[in-house]
C-alpha positions as CSV (number, residue, x, y, z in Angstrom):
1,X,-49.5,122.8,196.3
2,X,-48.7,121.7,199.9
3,X,-51.1,122.2,202.7
4,X,-50.3,121.4,206.3
5,X,-52.6,120.4,209.2
6,X,-52.0,118.6,212.5
7,X,-54.8,116.0,211.8
8,X,-56.3,115.1,208.4
9,X,-59.4,112.9,208.1
10,X,-60.0,111.1,204.9
11,X,-63.7,110.7,204.2
12,X,-66.6,113.0,205.0
13,X,-69.3,110.6,206.0
14,X,-70.6,110.0,209.5
15,X,-67.4,108.6,211.0
16,X,-65.2,111.1,209.2
17,X,-67.1,114.2,210.3
18,X,-67.4,112.9,213.9
19,X,-63.6,112.3,213.9
20,X,-63.0,115.8,212.6
21,X,-65.2,117.4,215.2
22,X,-63.5,115.5,218.0
23,X,-60.0,116.2,216.7
24,X,-60.9,119.8,216.2
25,X,-61.4,120.3,219.9
26,X,-57.6,120.0,220.4
27,X,-55.9,120.2,217.0
28,X,-55.9,121.9,213.6
29,X,-57.9,119.5,211.5
30,X,-59.1,119.2,207.9
31,X,-61.1,116.7,205.9
32,X,-60.2,115.3,202.5
33,X,-63.0,113.7,200.5
34,X,-63.5,112.6,196.9
35,X,-67.1,113.6,197.3
36,X,-68.9,116.7,198.5
37,X,-69.8,115.6,202.1
38,X,-73.6,115.4,201.6
39,X,-73.0,112.7,198.9
40,X,-71.5,110.4,201.4
41,X,-73.2,107.0,201.8
42,X,-74.0,107.5,205.4
43,X,-77.2,109.3,204.3
44,X,-78.5,106.0,202.9
45,X,-78.8,104.3,206.3
46,X,-82.4,103.9,207.0
47,X,-83.6,101.9,209.9
48,X,-82.1,103.1,213.2
49,X,-79.2,103.4,215.7
50,X,-79.1,101.1,218.6
51,X,-79.0,102.3,222.2
52,X,-80.3,100.8,225.5
53,X,-82.2,103.9,226.6
54,X,-85.4,102.2,227.7
55,X,-85.4,101.4,231.5
56,X,-86.6,97.8,230.6
57,X,-83.5,97.3,228.4
58,X,-79.9,97.1,229.6
59,X,-76.3,97.7,228.3
60,X,-75.5,94.1,229.1
61,X,-78.4,92.9,226.9
62,X,-77.2,95.1,224.0
63,X,-73.7,93.8,224.4
64,X,-74.8,90.1,224.6
65,X,-77.1,90.4,221.5
66,X,-74.2,92.0,219.6
67,X,-71.7,89.4,220.6
68,X,-74.1,86.5,219.9
69,X,-75.0,88.1,216.6
70,X,-71.2,88.2,215.8
71,X,-71.1,84.5,216.2
72,X,-68.7,85.2,219.0
73,X,-66.0,86.6,216.9
74,X,-66.4,90.2,218.1
75,X,-63.8,91.5,220.5
76,X,-66.0,91.7,223.6
77,X,-64.2,94.6,225.4
78,X,-64.8,96.8,222.3
79,X,-68.5,95.7,222.1
80,X,-69.0,96.5,225.8
81,X,-67.4,99.9,225.3
82,X,-69.6,100.7,222.3
83,X,-72.8,99.6,224.0
84,X,-72.0,101.6,227.2
85,X,-71.4,104.7,225.0
86,X,-74.6,104.2,223.0
87,X,-77.0,106.2,225.1
88,X,-74.6,109.1,225.3
89,X,-74.2,109.0,221.5
90,X,-77.9,109.2,220.9
91,X,-78.6,111.9,223.4
92,X,-75.7,113.9,222.1
93,X,-77.1,113.8,218.6
94,X,-80.5,114.6,219.9
95,X,-79.2,117.7,221.8
96,X,-77.3,118.7,218.6
97,X,-80.5,118.7,216.7
98,X,-81.3,115.3,215.3
99,X,-85.1,115.0,214.8
100,X,-85.8,111.4,216.0
101,X,-89.3,109.9,215.6
102,X,-91.3,110.1,218.9
103,X,-93.6,107.9,220.9
104,X,-97.0,109.4,221.9
105,X,-95.4,110.2,225.3
106,X,-92.7,112.2,223.5
107,X,-89.8,109.8,224.0
108,X,-87.4,108.8,221.3
109,X,-89.1,106.0,219.4
110,X,-87.5,102.6,219.1
111,X,-88.2,99.6,216.8
112,X,-87.2,96.0,216.6
113,X,-84.1,95.0,214.6
114,X,-82.8,91.6,213.7
115,X,-81.1,89.4,216.3
116,X,-82.0,91.6,219.3
117,X,-84.2,90.7,222.3
118,X,-85.5,94.3,222.7
119,X,-86.6,97.0,220.3
120,X,-83.6,99.3,220.8
121,X,-83.2,100.9,217.4
122,X,-83.8,104.6,217.8
123,X,-85.0,106.0,214.4
124,X,-86.0,109.0,212.4
125,X,-88.7,107.4,210.2
126,X,-86.6,105.4,207.7
127,X,-84.1,108.2,207.1
128,X,-82.0,107.8,210.3
129,X,-78.7,108.1,208.5
130,X,-79.7,111.2,206.7
131,X,-81.0,112.8,209.9
132,X,-77.8,112.0,211.8
133,X,-75.5,113.1,209.0
134,X,-77.3,116.4,208.4
135,X,-76.9,117.2,212.1
136,X,-73.1,116.5,212.0
137,X,-72.7,118.3,208.7
138,X,-74.3,121.4,210.1
139,X,-72.2,121.1,213.2
140,X,-69.0,120.8,211.1
141,X,-70.0,124.0,209.2
142,X,-70.6,125.8,212.5
143,X,-67.2,124.6,213.7
144,X,-65.4,125.8,210.6
145,X,-64.0,122.4,209.7
146,X,-61.9,122.8,206.5
147,X,-63.0,120.3,203.7
148,X,-61.0,119.6,200.6
149,X,-63.8,118.1,198.6
150,X,-63.3,116.3,195.2
151,X,-59.7,115.4,196.2
152,X,-58.9,111.8,195.5
153,X,-56.3,110.4,197.9
154,X,-53.6,108.5,196.0
155,X,-51.3,107.3,198.8
156,X,-50.1,107.9,202.4
157,X,-46.7,109.4,202.8
158,X,-44.7,107.3,205.2
159,X,-41.2,108.1,206.5
160,X,-39.2,106.3,209.2
161,X,-42.1,103.9,209.7
162,X,-44.7,106.6,210.5
163,X,-47.4,108.5,208.6
164,X,-46.4,112.1,207.6
165,X,-49.5,112.9,205.5
166,X,-50.8,112.0,202.1
167,X,-50.8,112.8,198.4
168,X,-54.1,113.7,196.7
169,X,-55.4,114.5,193.2
170,X,-57.7,117.5,192.9
171,X,-60.3,116.4,190.4
172,X,-61.4,120.0,189.6
173,X,-57.9,120.9,188.3
174,X,-56.0,117.7,187.8
175,X,-53.3,119.0,190.2
176,X,-51.4,116.9,192.7
177,X,-51.3,118.2,196.3
178,X,-49.4,117.1,199.3
179,X,-51.2,117.3,202.7
180,X,-48.7,117.2,205.5
181,X,-50.1,115.9,208.8
182,X,-48.9,114.5,212.1
183,X,-51.9,112.1,212.1
184,X,-54.3,110.7,209.5
185,X,-57.7,109.2,210.2
186,X,-59.1,106.9,207.4
187,X,-62.9,106.9,207.3
188,X,-63.8,106.1,203.7
189,X,-66.5,103.6,204.1
190,X,-67.3,100.3,202.3
191,X,-66.2,98.5,199.2
192,X,-69.5,97.1,197.8
193,X,-68.8,98.1,194.2
194,X,-66.7,94.9,193.8
195,X,-70.1,93.0,193.7
196,X,-72.7,93.1,191.0
197,X,-75.6,93.1,193.5
198,X,-75.0,95.7,196.2
199,X,-76.9,98.3,198.1
200,X,-73.8,100.5,198.0
201,X,-73.2,103.5,195.7
202,X,-70.7,103.7,192.9
203,X,-68.3,105.5,195.2
204,X,-68.0,102.6,197.6
205,X,-64.6,101.3,196.5
206,X,-62.8,101.0,199.8
207,X,-60.2,103.6,198.8
208,X,-58.9,104.5,202.3
209,X,-58.8,100.8,203.3
210,X,-56.8,99.8,200.3
211,X,-54.4,102.8,200.6
212,X,-53.7,102.0,204.3
213,X,-53.2,98.3,203.4
214,X,-50.6,99.1,200.7
215,X,-48.9,101.5,203.2
216,X,-48.4,98.7,205.7
217,X,-51.5,98.7,208.0
218,X,-53.0,95.3,208.7
219,X,-56.5,94.4,207.6
220,X,-58.7,92.2,209.8
221,X,-61.8,90.0,209.3
222,X,-61.9,90.6,205.6
223,X,-63.7,87.3,204.8
224,X,-66.8,88.5,206.5
225,X,-69.0,90.3,203.9
226,X,-72.6,91.1,204.9
227,X,-75.4,90.4,202.5
228,X,-78.6,92.3,203.3
229,X,-81.6,90.0,202.9
230,X,-83.9,92.6,201.4
231,X,-82.8,94.7,198.5
232,X,-85.3,95.8,195.8
233,X,-85.0,93.5,192.8
234,X,-83.6,95.2,189.8
235,X,-81.9,98.2,191.4
236,X,-80.8,96.5,194.7
237,X,-81.9,99.6,196.6
238,X,-82.0,98.9,200.3
239,X,-85.3,97.9,201.8
240,X,-84.7,98.6,205.5
241,X,-84.8,96.0,208.2
242,X,-87.1,98.4,209.9
243,X,-89.8,97.2,207.5
244,X,-89.7,93.8,209.2
245,X,-89.1,95.5,212.6
246,X,-92.5,97.2,212.1
247,X,-94.2,93.8,211.3
248,X,-93.4,93.0,207.7
249,X,-93.0,89.3,206.8
250,X,-91.2,87.4,204.1
251,X,-93.1,85.0,201.8
252,X,-91.9,82.5,199.2
253,X,-93.5,81.7,195.9
254,X,-96.1,79.5,197.7
255,X,-97.1,82.3,199.9
256,X,-95.5,80.6,203.0
257,X,-93.9,82.5,205.8
258,X,-90.7,80.5,205.5
259,X,-88.6,82.1,208.2
260,X,-90.4,80.0,210.7
261,X,-88.3,77.1,209.4
262,X,-85.0,78.8,209.9
263,X,-85.4,80.9,213.1
264,X,-88.6,79.6,214.9
265,X,-88.4,82.2,217.6
266,X,-87.4,85.5,216.0
267,X,-88.6,84.6,212.5
268,X,-88.4,87.7,210.2
269,X,-86.3,89.7,212.6
270,X,-83.5,87.1,212.9
271,X,-79.9,88.3,212.1
272,X,-79.1,89.2,208.6
273,X,-76.8,86.3,207.8
274,X,-79.5,83.8,208.8
275,X,-82.2,85.5,206.7
276,X,-80.0,85.9,203.7
277,X,-79.1,82.2,203.7
278,X,-82.8,81.3,204.2
279,X,-83.8,83.3,201.2
280,X,-81.0,81.9,199.0
281,X,-82.1,78.4,200.2
282,X,-85.7,79.0,199.3
283,X,-84.7,80.2,195.8
284,X,-82.2,77.3,195.3
285,X,-84.7,74.7,196.3
286,X,-87.4,76.0,193.9
287,X,-89.6,78.0,196.3
288,X,-88.5,81.4,195.0
289,X,-90.0,83.5,192.3
290,X,-88.7,83.3,188.7
291,X,-85.7,85.5,188.5
292,X,-84.4,84.7,191.9
293,X,-86.3,86.5,194.6
294,X,-89.0,86.3,197.4
295,X,-91.6,88.7,198.6
296,X,-91.7,91.1,201.5
297,X,-95.3,91.8,202.7
298,X,-95.9,95.1,204.5
299,X,-99.5,95.5,203.4
300,X,-100.9,94.7,206.8
301,X,-99.1,97.7,208.3
302,X,-101.5,100.0,206.4
303,X,-100.9,103.1,204.3
304,X,-100.7,105.6,207.2
305,X,-98.0,103.8,209.0
306,X,-96.0,103.0,205.8
307,X,-96.1,106.7,204.7
308,X,-95.1,108.0,208.1
309,X,-92.5,105.4,209.4
310,X,-91.4,103.9,206.1
311,X,-91.9,106.8,203.7
312,X,-88.6,106.3,201.9
313,X,-89.4,102.7,201.2
314,X,-92.8,103.8,200.0
315,X,-91.2,106.2,197.6
316,X,-88.5,103.7,196.4
317,X,-91.1,101.0,195.6
318,X,-93.2,103.4,193.6
319,X,-90.2,105.0,191.8
320,X,-88.0,102.1,191.1
321,X,-90.4,99.2,190.9
322,X,-93.7,100.9,190.0
323,X,-95.6,99.2,192.9
324,X,-97.6,100.5,195.9
325,X,-96.3,98.6,198.9
326,X,-99.4,99.3,200.8
327,X,-101.3,97.2,198.3
328,X,-98.7,95.0,196.6
329,X,-95.9,92.6,197.6
330,X,-92.3,93.9,197.4
331,X,-89.9,91.7,195.4
332,X,-86.6,91.4,197.4
333,X,-83.3,89.5,197.2
334,X,-80.0,89.5,199.1
335,X,-77.3,91.9,198.0
336,X,-73.9,92.8,199.3
337,X,-74.4,95.5,202.0
338,X,-71.6,95.9,204.5
339,X,-68.0,94.9,205.4
340,X,-67.4,93.6,208.9
341,X,-63.7,93.7,208.1
342,X,-61.4,96.6,207.4
343,X,-58.3,98.3,208.7
344,X,-57.4,96.6,212.1
345,X,-57.6,99.1,215.0
346,X,-57.5,99.1,218.7
347,X,-60.4,100.6,220.7
348,X,-59.0,104.1,220.1
349,X,-58.8,103.7,216.3
350,X,-55.0,103.3,216.2
351,X,-53.6,101.0,213.6
352,X,-50.4,99.0,213.3
353,X,-48.9,102.0,211.4
354,X,-47.9,104.9,213.8
355,X,-49.8,108.1,213.0
356,X,-52.6,106.3,211.2
357,X,-56.1,105.9,212.7
358,X,-59.3,104.5,211.2
359,X,-63.0,104.5,212.0
360,X,-66.3,103.5,210.4
361,X,-67.1,100.7,208.0
362,X,-63.5,100.9,206.5
363,X,-62.1,100.1,209.9
364,X,-62.3,96.9,212.0
365,X,-62.2,97.4,215.8
366,X,-64.2,94.1,215.6
367,X,-67.4,95.1,217.3
368,X,-69.3,93.1,214.5
369,X,-67.2,90.0,214.4
370,X,-68.5,87.7,211.6
371,X,-72.0,89.3,211.4
372,X,-73.1,92.9,212.1
373,X,-76.5,93.5,213.8
374,X,-78.6,96.1,212.0
375,X,-78.5,99.6,213.6
376,X,-75.0,99.0,215.1
377,X,-73.2,100.6,212.2
378,X,-74.4,104.2,212.8
379,X,-73.5,103.7,216.4
380,X,-70.0,102.4,215.5
381,X,-69.4,105.4,213.3
382,X,-70.3,107.9,216.0
383,X,-68.7,106.1,218.9
384,X,-65.4,105.2,217.3
385,X,-65.3,108.2,215.0
386,X,-65.2,110.3,218.1
387,X,-62.6,108.1,219.8
388,X,-60.3,108.0,216.7
389,X,-60.5,111.8,216.3
390,X,-59.6,112.3,220.0
391,X,-56.7,109.8,219.8
392,X,-55.4,111.3,216.5
393,X,-55.3,114.8,218.1
394,X,-53.5,113.4,221.2
395,X,-51.0,111.7,218.9
396,X,-50.4,114.8,216.9
397,X,-49.7,116.8,220.1
398,X,-47.0,114.4,221.0
399,X,-45.5,113.9,217.5
400,X,-44.4,117.4,216.6
401,X,-43.7,118.7,213.1
402,X,-41.9,116.5,210.5
403,X,-40.8,117.2,207.0
404,X,-43.1,115.8,204.2
405,X,-41.2,113.1,202.3
406,X,-40.8,114.5,198.8
407,X,-40.4,111.0,197.3
408,X,-44.1,110.3,198.1
409,X,-45.2,113.1,195.7
410,X,-42.8,112.1,192.9
411,X,-43.9,108.5,193.1
412,X,-47.5,109.4,192.4
413,X,-46.6,111.9,189.7
414,X,-44.7,109.1,187.9
415,X,-47.6,106.7,188.4
416,X,-50.2,109.0,186.9
417,X,-47.8,110.0,184.0
418,X,-47.4,106.3,183.1
419,X,-51.1,105.5,182.9
420,X,-51.7,108.7,180.9
421,X,-49.0,107.7,178.4
422,X,-50.6,104.2,177.7
423,X,-52.4,104.4,174.4
424,X,-53.2,100.7,173.8
425,X,-55.1,98.5,176.2
426,X,-58.6,97.5,177.4
427,X,-60.8,99.8,179.3
428,X,-61.1,99.5,183.1
429,X,-64.8,99.1,182.8
430,X,-64.3,95.6,181.2
431,X,-62.1,94.5,184.1
432,X,-64.5,95.9,186.7
433,X,-67.4,94.1,185.2
434,X,-65.5,90.8,185.4
435,X,-64.4,91.5,188.9
436,X,-68.0,92.1,190.0
437,X,-69.1,88.9,188.3
438,X,-66.4,86.8,190.0
439,X,-67.2,88.1,193.4
440,X,-70.9,87.7,193.0
441,X,-70.7,84.2,191.6
442,X,-68.0,82.7,193.7
443,X,-67.7,84.8,196.9
444,X,-71.3,85.3,197.8
445,X,-73.8,84.1,200.5
446,X,-72.6,80.5,200.2
447,X,-69.0,79.6,199.4
448,X,-66.9,76.5,198.6
449,X,-63.1,76.0,198.6
450,X,-63.3,75.2,194.9
451,X,-65.1,78.4,194.1
452,X,-62.8,80.5,196.3
453,X,-59.7,79.0,194.7
454,X,-61.1,79.7,191.2
455,X,-61.9,83.3,192.3
456,X,-58.3,83.7,193.6
457,X,-56.9,82.6,190.3
458,X,-59.2,84.8,188.3
459,X,-58.4,87.9,190.5
460,X,-54.7,87.3,189.9
461,X,-55.4,87.4,186.1
462,X,-57.5,90.5,186.5
463,X,-54.6,92.2,188.4
464,X,-52.3,91.5,185.4
465,X,-54.9,92.9,183.0
466,X,-55.3,96.0,185.2
467,X,-51.6,96.8,184.8
468,X,-52.2,97.2,181.0
469,X,-55.5,99.2,181.1
470,X,-55.6,102.3,179.0
471,X,-57.7,105.5,179.6
472,X,-60.0,107.0,177.1
473,X,-59.6,110.5,178.8
474,X,-56.1,111.7,179.4
475,X,-57.1,115.2,180.3
476,X,-56.6,117.0,183.6
477,X,-59.9,118.6,184.5
478,X,-62.6,116.3,186.1
479,X,-61.0,113.2,184.7
480,X,-63.6,110.7,185.9
481,X,-62.0,108.0,183.8
482,X,-58.8,108.3,185.7
483,X,-60.6,108.4,189.1
484,X,-62.5,105.2,188.2
485,X,-59.2,103.5,187.1
486,X,-57.7,104.3,190.5
487,X,-60.8,103.1,192.3
488,X,-60.6,99.8,190.4
489,X,-57.1,99.2,191.7
490,X,-58.3,99.6,195.2
491,X,-61.2,97.2,194.7
492,X,-58.9,94.5,193.2
493,X,-56.5,94.7,196.1
494,X,-59.3,94.4,198.6
495,X,-61.0,91.6,196.7
496,X,-57.9,89.6,196.9
497,X,-57.8,90.1,200.6
498,X,-61.4,89.0,201.0
499,X,-60.9,85.8,198.9
500,X,-57.6,84.9,200.6
501,X,-59.1,85.1,204.1
502,X,-62.3,83.3,203.0
503,X,-60.3,80.4,201.5
504,X,-58.2,80.1,204.6
505,X,-61.1,80.0,207.1
506,X,-62.3,76.4,206.9
507,X,-65.5,76.7,208.9
508,X,-68.9,78.5,208.7
509,X,-69.3,81.4,211.0
510,X,-71.7,84.3,210.6
511,X,-71.7,85.8,207.1
512,X,-69.0,83.3,206.0
513,X,-70.9,80.1,205.0
514,X,-68.7,77.3,203.6
515,X,-70.7,74.5,202.1
516,X,-67.6,72.3,202.4
517,X,-67.2,73.2,206.1
518,X,-70.8,73.8,207.3
519,X,-70.1,73.9,211.0
520,X,-68.6,76.5,213.3
521,X,-65.3,75.3,214.7
522,X,-64.2,77.2,217.8
523,X,-61.3,74.9,218.5
524,X,-59.5,75.8,215.3
525,X,-61.1,79.1,214.1
526,X,-62.1,81.2,217.1
527,X,-59.5,83.8,216.0
528,X,-59.1,86.8,213.7
529,X,-57.3,86.6,210.3
530,X,-55.1,89.6,209.6
531,X,-53.9,90.6,206.1
532,X,-50.5,92.1,205.3
533,X,-50.0,93.5,201.8
534,X,-47.3,92.2,199.4
535,X,-46.8,92.5,195.7
536,X,-47.4,88.7,195.4
537,X,-50.7,88.9,197.2
538,X,-52.1,88.9,200.8
539,X,-49.9,87.5,203.6
540,X,-52.1,86.1,206.4
541,X,-51.5,86.3,210.1
542,X,-53.6,85.5,213.1
543,X,-54.8,87.3,216.2
544,X,-56.8,86.1,219.2
545,X,-60.5,87.1,219.9
546,X,-60.7,89.1,223.1
547,X,-63.3,87.4,225.3
548,X,-64.4,89.0,228.6
549,X,-67.6,87.5,230.1
550,X,-69.7,86.0,227.3
551,X,-68.6,82.4,226.7
552,X,-69.1,81.2,223.1
553,X,-72.0,78.8,222.7
554,X,-74.4,77.6,220.0
555,X,-76.2,80.5,218.3
556,X,-79.9,79.8,218.0
557,X,-82.9,82.1,217.4
């Protein structure tokens, strides 16, 4: 079946729906998603969305905190644009129906988040992502946005150097469909499933990022993987930074408040990269708990505050760990959480491939640089999702109708037929398990050149094994086995990009901590690394960091 729209958005999370709503103001738009929209990971964001809406705060302070938090690798014009747009974003969502928590005076409530000099994270208890997403989802239903859900995108269709649409697999029927479009917006989120310990869901395999990469779009900042300092031991469910913003503190096995040693001024609300490394250091030096974790203490906050402002954390602790956080310490450890890198875009979401735009975690406009501040991700999704949607609609208006390249469909038909014919070979689950082990053991919070080189060699071997994987299910209807196989291919390609960039960057900056190069080196490495896809592996290029008015200096807290 062929369907045709002027703009197609891939991904139905916060960035995707915001892009669709913006594009729909001026173009015929549709959304393609491998999930039903409400299953998107945006709903898991807990703590807040940043905006300088208090008269004592300022846009300049928000921008400075973000750029400093990025270890000066963020593109400063993009950061200033985002921070300037932040109050409008929050008020727009409030007017559309988002139920933010309130102060006694009735204003939108704000809490402290790591690395920020002012409590500017606007929140809805500890369910901020869910509240914002529900508002957008209802808005998209009202606007009549067409959603092709449970369609797995296989490839972009490119002709004459420009995107003409995409090819997708309908999981419900096993049919292949072509979606002709003048412009495509990629908004498929993160890639955390390549790690064993991650706060991400099983669907976070970076599909759109990998598909764009293979089609010719550049990736940027892929070496910068964020590890959230506080995930619940065992399940690695996220324990929001808001718990520390409300006054929670981290304790080692001796009962010491150890963050005073690593960030004397901000302590437990220092940036995430600093706290994650501090926890790993406490564990490595023997001051962690057996099994590799520390404690988060929110008991002093009291049951009433916890159940009202941190109700999801209260439920998670009781459900997944069997503890009452108002009476007991919470066992926490760092886990992969977010990708600062992704598809390289300009401030309007445009990529190096004409007709392709991107937004959200799978994109990299580089407002996060080498380390994202908490509560800036929801802001990025809404700010740049809107801009990408508007830019895609404007591009579609200029582009005009083009024929869909038939070869794109035939290529994917042959690809799926080949994997279904394969009768002998190991299962993709074995390869995925080893991928996750390699990334966790060798490409984690701390890195060395030796480990990264070993990871690169192992990933090359896993790629070879992937080519001989065989399916257990060769049927058509709801073939989850085939979908997981396709996702693994995306994860492997992106893992190679992460490792190649991490091996190349011989310094420590933000979330990229090299034990063999422990210092930041602005003279050699104040630049972005770009990745271009090739069959022999990532090809690296460089791009300058755009600096406006904040001169790089030592980052202290």
